[in-house]
N, C-alpha and C positions, 0 to 999 in steps of 0.2 A: 775493547773500545780504544780507538786511536787516541794518542795524547795530542792535545791542542792547547794553544795559548788563548785563554779567555779574552784578553783585550782585542785579539784579532777579530772576534765576533761582534764587537761593539759597532757603534754607528759609523765609525770610519772605515768599516769593511763593506758599506752599502752605498748605493746611489739611488736617488729617487727622481724619476722623470715623469712629467705630465705632458700628454700630447693632445692636441685638438684634432678630433677626427675629421673635421672639415678641411683644415689647412695641412694636416699631416706634420705640422711643426711641433717638435718636442722641446720642452724647457727643462733644463737640469736644475732642480730645486734642492739639491743635496745640501748646499751650504746653509739653507734656512730651515732644514728639517730637524726637529728636536726629538721626535720619537716615531717608531714604526711598530705597529701591533697587528697581529693577525690571529683570528679565532676560527675554530671549526668544530663540528660535531658530526659524528657518523650518521646521525638521523636528519641532518640539515643539508639542503642541496648546496648552498654556497659557502665559500670561505669569505670571511668578512675582514676587511682591512680598515684600521683606524690610524690615520697619519696626521701628525701635528706639525705645523710650520710656525716659525716666528713671524709675526705680522710685519710686512713691509708694504710700501706704497703700491697700490693697484693690485695687490695679490688676489683679492676677492674677484677681480675682473679677469685675472689671468687663469684662475682655476674655476672651471664652471661645471655644472651638472652634465653628466654623460661624457665628460672628458675621460681619457684613458690614463691610468697611472701604471708605471712600470717600476718595479723594485728590482734592482740589480744587486747582487751580493756574492761574496765568497762562499761557495757551497761547502757543506761538510758532509762527507760520505763515510759510511761504515766500512767500505772497502778501501778507500783511498785516503781517508783522513781529511784534513783541511786543504781546500784548493789553493791555487796560486794566483788565480785571476778572478776578476769580477765578471759575472755572467748573468744572464736573465734568470730571475728567481720567481717572481710573482707578477701577475697581470690583473688589473682590476678596472671596473667601470665606476666612476664616481657618481654616487647617487645622492648623497647629502653633504652639506657643509655648513659651517657656522663660525662666526668670529666671536671669540670670548673677550669680554672686557676685563683687562687686568693692567698692571703697571706697564707691561710691554705689549700686551695683546697677543693673541695667537689665533691661527686659523686651523680648525680641525675638520678633516674630511672623512667620510665613510664611503668605502668602495666595496664592491663584491666581485668575485672572480667571474670567468666567462660563463659559468653555470647560471649566472643571473638571467641570461637570455633564455634558458630552458624554463625558468620559473616565471618570467615576465610574459612569455607567449602562451596563451591559453587558446585551445582550438578543439576541433573534433576531427579524428582521423580513423581510418580503418586499418587495423592490423590484418593483413592478408595472410594466407598460408605461406609463411616465410620465417626466416630466422630473426632473432632480436637484432643481429648485426645488420641485416638487410633493412629492417624497419628504421634503425637508428641512422644509417647513412642516407637513406631516402628522405627522411623527415628533416634531418640536419641540413641537407642540401637545399631543401625547399625554403628554409628560413635563413640560410647563409651562416649557419653556426660552424666555425672552424673545427675540424676534427683532427685528432692526432692518431696515435696507434690504436687500432681497432682489432680486437681478437675475433676470430670466427667462432660464434657460439654454436654453429652446426645444427642444432636441434630445430626442426620445423615446429612452429607454434601457430595458433590462430586457426581460422579467422575469428576476430572479435572486434567490436567497436569501442573506441575511446570517445566518450561524449563530454565535451566541455571540460577538458582537463588540461593541466599544464604539460608542456613537453617533458619536463622532468618526471612527472607522475607516469606518463606513458612509457618512458624509457626504463624507469626502475621497475615498473610492472612487468614489462616484457622480460627483463632479466630474472625477476622472481618467478615468472611462469616457466622460463627455461630451466631453472633449478628444480621446480616442482615436477615438470614433465620428466626430466632426467632421473629424479628420485623415484617417481612412480614406476618408470620402466625398470629401475634397479630392483624395486620391491617385487614387481611382477616376475622378473627373471629369477629371483632368489626364492620366491614363495614365502617371503618373510613378513614381519610385522613392522610397520613404521616406527613403533615405539622402541624398537631394538637398535635403531641407528642414531647416533648422536648427530645434532644439527651440523656440526663442523665437518662431518664426513660426507655430506650430501652434495657431492660435486657432479659436474663442474660448476664452479661458482664464479660469477662475473659481477663487476661493479663499475660505476662511473668514477673517473678520476680526471682532474685537470692537470695539464702540464703547460705552465705559463698561460698562453692565450688559446689553448685548444682543449677539446673534450675528448677523452679516450674511453674505450671499454677495455678493462684489464681483467685477466683471469686471476682469481685470488690464489696466491701461493706465497709461501715465506721466501724471502731472498736468501741468496747464498751467504751473504754477510749480514749480521744483525747487531744492533747496538746493545751493549751491556753497560748498565749504570750501577755502580756500587756506592757504598756509603760515602766515600770521599768525594763523589761527584753529585751527591744529592744534598740539597740545602734543608729540605724538610719533607716529610712523608706522612701519610695517614692511610691505614688499611680500613676498608669499609665492607660491609655486607648488608644485605637487605632482603626481607621476605615480603616486601610491599606488593610485588606482582606474582608471588607464588600462589598457585592454585593446584589442588589435587583431584579435581573432578571436572569433567566437561560434559555438557548436555547440548544436544543439537535438536532444535524444534523445526517443524515444517510450516512454512507459510509462503505464499506465492508472491508477496511484495514486501519491501523493507520499509515503506513509508507508513509509520504508525498513525499518521494524521489523516490518511486517505479514507474516503467513505467506504463502508462495507468491509472494514478490516477484519471483523469477526468472521466474515464469510471466507477470508483467506486462510484462516487457521484450521488445523486439524485438531479435533478434540478426542480425548480418550474415553473409555467406557464410564469413567467416574466423573466426566464433565470437565476435567482439567485439560490444559493444552497438551497434546500428544507429543511425546519424545520419540524421535526416529533414530537417534544415535546417542550413545553415552559411554563414557569410560571413567571409572569402572561401572559395571552394570549395577542396577539397584540392589540386586540380591547379594552383591559382593561388598557393599559399602561398609558393613559392620566388620568385615574381615580384612579390610585394607589397612595395613600397619600405619601408613601416614595419616589417614583419616582418623584412625583410632587414637593416634598420639597428638595430632595437631588440630583435630576437628575438621569438619567438612568445609572446604573453601571451593565453591563451584563457580565456573564460568559458563555463561549461556550465550549461544549464537543461533542464528537462523539459517536453515538450509535453503540457499537460494540458487544453487547450481554452480558449477565450476566455470572458470573463464575460458578454458581451452578444451577442445574435443578430446585430447589425449588424457584429460583429467576427469572425464565424466563417466559415471557408471550408469547403466540402464536402470538399475534398481536404486530407489531413493534411500533405502535402508543401508545398502552397501556404501553409497556416497556419504551418507551421514556418519557411518561408522569410521570410514577412512578419514574424513575431515576432523572428527572428534579426536582420533588418535594423533593426527598431525598437530592440532592445537595443544593437546595434552603434553606433548613432548616440549613445546615451547614454554609452557607455563609452569610445569612441575620442576622448578629448580630455584635455588637461591642465587641472588646476584652477589658475586664476589669480585672485588677489585680494590681500587685505591686511588689516591692522588699524590703527586710529588712535584717538587720544583727543583730544577737543575740548570746547568748551563744550557744555552740555547743550541739546539741542533736544527738548523733551518730547513732541512729536507724531510723531516718527519711529518707524516700526515695521518688522517683518520684511517683506522683499520690496520696500520702498520704493527708489526710484531716488535717487541722489545724485551730484553732480558734485564731483570732487576735482581739485585742482591742487597736487600735492606732488611737484615734479620730482626731489628728492633720492632718494626711494625709487622713483620711477617710477609712483606712484599718480596718474595723470593721465587724466582722461576720465570717462565715465559708469560707475558701479558700482551694485550692488544690495546692500541690507543682508541679510546672512545671519543674523547674531545680534547682540545688543547688551546692554550693561549700563549703566544710567543710575543715577547716585547723586547725591543732594541732601543737603547738610548746611548748617549755619549758615555754614561757611567756603568751601565749594566747591560747584559744580554742574557735573558732567562727564558725558560719555558715552564709552564705549569700544565701537566698532563693528567687527565683522568683515564685510568686503564681498567680493563676487565679481563677475567680469565677466559671468557668465551670469545671465540673468533667469529664475531657476528658481521652481518652485512645489512645495509639499508633494505627495508621492505616497503612495498608500495603503500600498504595500509597505514603506515606511520605518518604519511603526509596528509591524511584525511581525518577530520573530526568524526568519530563514531562513538555510539553509546555502548557498543559491545566490541569485543575483539574480532578482527576480521578472520575469516577462514583462510587456511592455506588453499590456494586454488579457488578462492572466493570471488565475489563480483569485482569487476573493474569499473563499473559504472553505477 
């Protein structure tokens, strides 16, 4: 980790400009800015900015909803260390604001990065037989969303409809389908079992990332240079683990619709010879439950989903039992694991983002080794510049189903509408 002087990362190393999109005129509000904070999470579309200004005359009229905010700063790089110039760091669209009554008064605004346009636009579109890259560039062009570096995802997916979804859901789904199709082909070529492949090795893996005011598609890979934080650079830390989402069995049932309130739902279900709902896929098999060591030690913890077909032709089996078996194994791999990670606070590194790899050496809590950023909160004031990160051992990516409220876990290759 490069050595840097912490005071250089404080508020005097940043500039804050607010621009009116109608006039194009930008106001430099750095001198009245008292704090800059940005928050993100791997499973959330937008990066959120909370910026506080000292109250001055007419400020509320100068800063308005849907104005653009630019945060300029001295960037910190794992390869080059601390920069020498102030350059564009963050871009946001102001969504909310409010003036707090106090002795001096202050104006606090909330803004979101360019990904906000992907969440604010809800529509219906057809994924044609094309790559995720093609769909992304075509739809972004239709809505005027600025795009940056876009990797060629190569794999043809679709056709499939996206009905009344946000652009973000559509894009994340196409990237998830791309990973699933690539993995399916890999399994078929090797004649292997999907449970034998760790999630992190199922490439190629792509994700959405913003760069100032543009949205990019990036291939997931660790950088050549990586940050390493040791005890001297860590203010506090906590190691965490959880079995809250752990499951050791998956069952797939067959029904022709997912709406449990629809008329004639019973007619959509397949029943077994004993009158119960028929299982078309399961892992482990019923006969093996008593012999499974994890079930014997921890008890049965089962997840149930419905077989409703795959989103992409390349993921579909002609036989529903084969489809259910494959999907059961996919979900089994995702759920049969404990969550390991932790949280820590350290000096602010303003170029770190969700999904980035980081090396930690904090032996007291056991946070030693390579971790991946799950979420973060960075705050810059005149006195301090810190970041609080939540990290995990797993190199995970956003999945489309995490953006939707569902009563059951979504299938890999499951429905997109």
